[in-house]
N, C-alpha and C positions, 0 to 999 in steps of 0.2 A: 306640193308646191301651191295648188290652188287655196288647199285650206290655211296654208301661212300667209298668203295674199291677203285672203279676208280675213284673218283675224288681224293682220297689222292692220287695215282700211279700217276695221271695227276698233280699234283705239286710238285712230286718229283725231286729236282735239280739233274743236271750231278754230278757224281762222281767226287771228287774234288784232286783224286790222280792219274789222267790219264796220263801217259807218252805220249807225242806228237809220239816218235817213237824210237825205238831202234834198236842197231845194228843187232841183230836178224832177225828182220822185212824184211832188204834187202836180206838177206839170204835166209828166206821163200819165198820171191817173185820170188827170182832167181830159186831156184828149183823148184818151181810151172811152173813157166814158161817153163823150160828145161822140165819137166816132159809132162805137155800139147802138145809140140812141136813133142818129142818123140812118145807119144800116137798119135798125128796126122799122123806122117810118118809112124809108123809103124802098127798098128793096119789095118786090112783089111777091117773092117764091118762099116768104120765111111761114114757117109753120108754127103754129101758137104764139103769133106775134107778140101780144103783150106779154105773155110768159118770158120767151125765150129774150127779150129786150130787157125786161127787169132782170132777169139772172145775169146777162153780160153785164150790165150797167152797174149792177149791185157787186160782181165778183170784182171788178177793177181794182177797189181800193186795198184788196188783198196785199196788192205789189208793193204796198208801205211796209209791210213787216216781213218781205222776202227775205232781208239779211238777217233779222234778228230772231226770227222762228221759220227758219226756211221749209222745216218739216211740218209744222203744223199748216204752211201756206201751201204745201205742196197736198196734203191730206184734205184741205178745203177746197182747192182748187179742180183736184181730179175727183175726189169725191163727189162734188157736186156734178162734174161732167157724166158720172156712173147713174147717179140719180136722174138725172135730164134722160139718158140714155136707155134706161129702166121705164122712165115714164114714157117717154115715144112708143117703146116695145108695148107695153100694155094697152097703150091709146092706139094703135095701130097707125102710127104715124112713122114714116121712114126716117126721117133726120130732123130734131130739133134743136135749133142752135143758131147761132152767128159766127159769120168769118170771123170776127173782130176777136172772138173768143180765142184764137190763136195766141194770144198773149199766156196764155198758161207756160208757152214754153219758156217766159223767162223763169218760173219758177223752178223748172228742170235747171237752167243753169245756175240760179242761185241757191238752190240746194247744193249741188258739188262745189260750187265756188266759196260758200260761206258754212254750210255745216259742219258738222262733227263726222266722224267714221260710219257713227253707227246711225245718224240721222241719215246720210248718203243712203246705207244698207237699207233701210226701212223705207224710204223716200222712192227710191229707184224700184223697188218692188212695188210698192202702190202704184206709180207709173206703168209698171210692165201690167200690173192687173187690171187698170183702166183701160189702157190700150188693146189688150186682148179682150175685155168686156165690149169696148167700141167696135173692134173687128166680127164678134160673134154677133153683134145685133145690128149691124150695119155694112155687112159686107158689098163693096165696091170693085172687087177685083185684085186681083195679086199685085198689081204695081201700085196701087193705091195703098196697100197694106205696107210693102216693101218701103215706099218711099215715106210714110208716115213713122214708121219705126226708123229711117234714116235720120229724118227729122229731130226725133227724140234723143236718138243718139250724139246727134252733131249739137243740140244745145248741152247736152253732157259735156261730150267732149269739150267744148269751147269753155265751160265751168272749169274742167279738171287743168285745161293748160293755163287760166289766166291764175289759177290757185296756184300751181306749180311756177309760176314764172314769178307772182308775188313773194311764194316762200323762198326761192332762190336768191331773188332780191335780199330780203330780209335777213337771210344767213349771211349775204354777202357785206351787209351794211354791218351786222353782229361780228363777222371778222375783222372788217377794218375797226372797229371800235376797240375791239380787244386787244389787237395790235398797236392801236393809239394807246390805251391804257397801259399795256405792256414797257411800251417806248416811253411815255412820261414817267411814267415807274422808275424804268433806267434812267433818265436823264436828270430824274428829281436824286436820286441815289449817288451818282455819279457825281452832282454837281455840289450837294450839300454835305456828303460824307467828307469830300475833300476839303471843305471848307474850315468844317468842325474838326476833320482832323489836323489841321495848321493851326487852327486857334489852341486844341488842347497842347501841343508842339511848344507854342508861342508861351501859352499861360504857364508851363512846366519851367521854360529857360528864363521868363521874366519872375518865377519866384524865387528861381534859382541864383538868381544876380541880384535881386532887391537888395539885400543887404551890403554888399561888396560895390556895386555900379550902379546907382539909382537912377540915374541919365540913361543906361542900357534896359532898365525896366521900364522906363517911361517909351522908350522906342519900341520895346516889344507891345505895350497895352496900343501903341498908336498902329503897329501891325493887326493888332487883334481887330481893333475897330474897323481896319477896312476891311480885314475878312468876314466879318458878322454883317458889315453893310451891304458886301456884297453875296453873302449867302441870304440876306433877308430880302434882295433885289432879285435874286434867282428863285426863290420861292414864290414871291409875288406874279412873278412871269408864271410859272407852272400853274400858279392858281387861275391866274384868266386863262390860261387855255383849258382847264376843266369845267370852268363855268361856262355852261353852251350859251352862244351867242355873242361871246366877250372875245374880242380878238386879242393875240399877246403882242406885244414888241416885241421881235427878237433881234439881237445886232448879228453881226456875223457869228457863224459858228468857230470855236478854235479850231487850228489845224496843227499840221505838224510842223509848220512855222513857228508855233506858239510855245511848241515843248520848251524850247529855251527859258521862257518863263518860270518852267518849275525847277529850274537850278538854282543852289542856295549853296553858301560856302558856311553858312551860320544859321541858326546852332546844328548840332549833330544829330542825327547824321546827315553828312554832306551828300547832295544830290548831282551828281554830274550827267549832263546832258550831251549827247552826241547825234547829231543829224547830221547829212551829206549837204554840201553846199550845192551841189549843181542837181539839185532833187527835180523828177522831170513833174510836170502837174499832173494832178493825181485827181481822179474823180471826187466830187463833194462829198460822198459816202464813207469812201475810204479813208481821205483826209481826217473827219470829223472824228471817225472811229478810233484812229491811231491815238489820237488825243484823250479820247476818253477812256483807252485802255490803258495809257500810260497813266494818268491821272489817276485810275483805280488803284492800277498795281503798285504807284507809289504813295497812295493811301492806306493802303493794304500793309504795305513795309513800314511808315511811319506806326500803324498802329498794333501791327503782331511782332515785327522782328525785333527781337529782345538785344541791347546793348549793339546796334547797329553803328556803325561808324559810316558806312558810305550805300548809296543806293547808286546804282548806275542804271540810267535809260540810252539805250542805243538804238537807232534806225539804219538799217542797212537796205537799200534797193538791190534786186537781183532781177533774173530774166521775168519780166512778167511779174513779178511778186514784189511785197515789201514786207521786209521782216522787222517787228518790235521786239526787243528782247528788255526786261526788266530785273535786274538782280540786287539783292543785298547781301550784305556779309554778317548780318546775326543771328543768334540761335533762334533755332525753330520754335515757334511757341505750337504747343502739344495741340491746343485749341483750334490753330490755323490748319493743321492737317486733317484733324475732323471734320470740323463742321466752318466749311466755306461761307455761307453766309451767301446775300442775295448779290454782292459783290462779284464774285467769280462767276456766278449765273448769269448776271447779267454780262459780263464779259464772253460767255460762250455764247449766247444768244447773238451779240454784235457779230462776232466771228463768223456763226454760222450762216447769218442774214446773207453776208457779202463773200459767202464760197469759201472761207478761209478754214485754217487750222489753230487751235489753241493747247497749250500745254503748260501747266502750270504745277509746281511741285517743289521737295527739296534739291538742292545743286548738288553735285557729287562732292564737292569741296566746302560744302557748309552754305548757310543760308538759303534764301528763296528764288526761285527764278521763273519768270511770266515769260513764255515765249510763244508769239503769235504772226502766223503769215496770213496776210491777205495779197489777194489779187489785184492789180494795178487796173485791171478793165472788170468793170461789175459786168455780170449776165444781167439782161432785161427778158 
């Protein structure tokens, strides 16, 4: 288990949201350099005063690269500490250094927060060796040793905690964006496919009537123009959403009450819509989903039902559920049974998100049936 965890950590990529440098970094380094200089000048018990002061002041700028080069900064910071410790040991001086150099703990935090897994493993090994060397060369008691290692562990734990939090937030944002893309694709398909199918049907009818009833053909062209204008408006609204920072102006979403607008007597197939008069108020999600489901089922019927004379759209309210049933009496297109495309996939996604069920397939008496049941109370 430990080997698997280490392998997983070793393969961890670097954090993707690391800023190279921000304005407060320069301020932090400046404050630390001034503090080290003042400590080196004002403290009375500083061993090797000029050397210790120069090291503390010169090491502070390393913090500027702690996010972009965390491992190198740890090696420089703690490597310098070991070199100073070795020099004090050879020189017979108990302790060389300033208290200000505690800022090297920031390098431990930055290593875990921003480094890759490989950098974290190597860097923590360097920190552990430096800490063990410091204990060996300047042992001041068990309490100080435990406290020192606890502080190092706390710095590393802080980096891990903030890294995990940022990663969780990034994944949540990515998931939301993915859901938005799927939702936009579904809306785009439902809106445009329905309008384009209506345009195709009207164009076929207009071509058939052009020779015998020119005035009817002109009316058909007007309908086609209206459908094309609505399609263009819907596509423009969707493009506004897809462009970052550009708000889209949406009108009210169509719902169950708008299903009556799908009914028609001409051209064939006839579309009959049956909606309860005393339908209870529905949640907005369910209301919009029922309309989109009926719209997509009708689009599929117009596109794939051969020689269909009638399409029926029926909405029935039950105990805590709303049932949508769309049937046609056409001949089944083999391609419809084999390849459902994105339409049925989008319908299934809508129903699943609302906790409902969807069945689509050939009807026993011929034709095609889409049957969806949705709860009238959406789970939150």
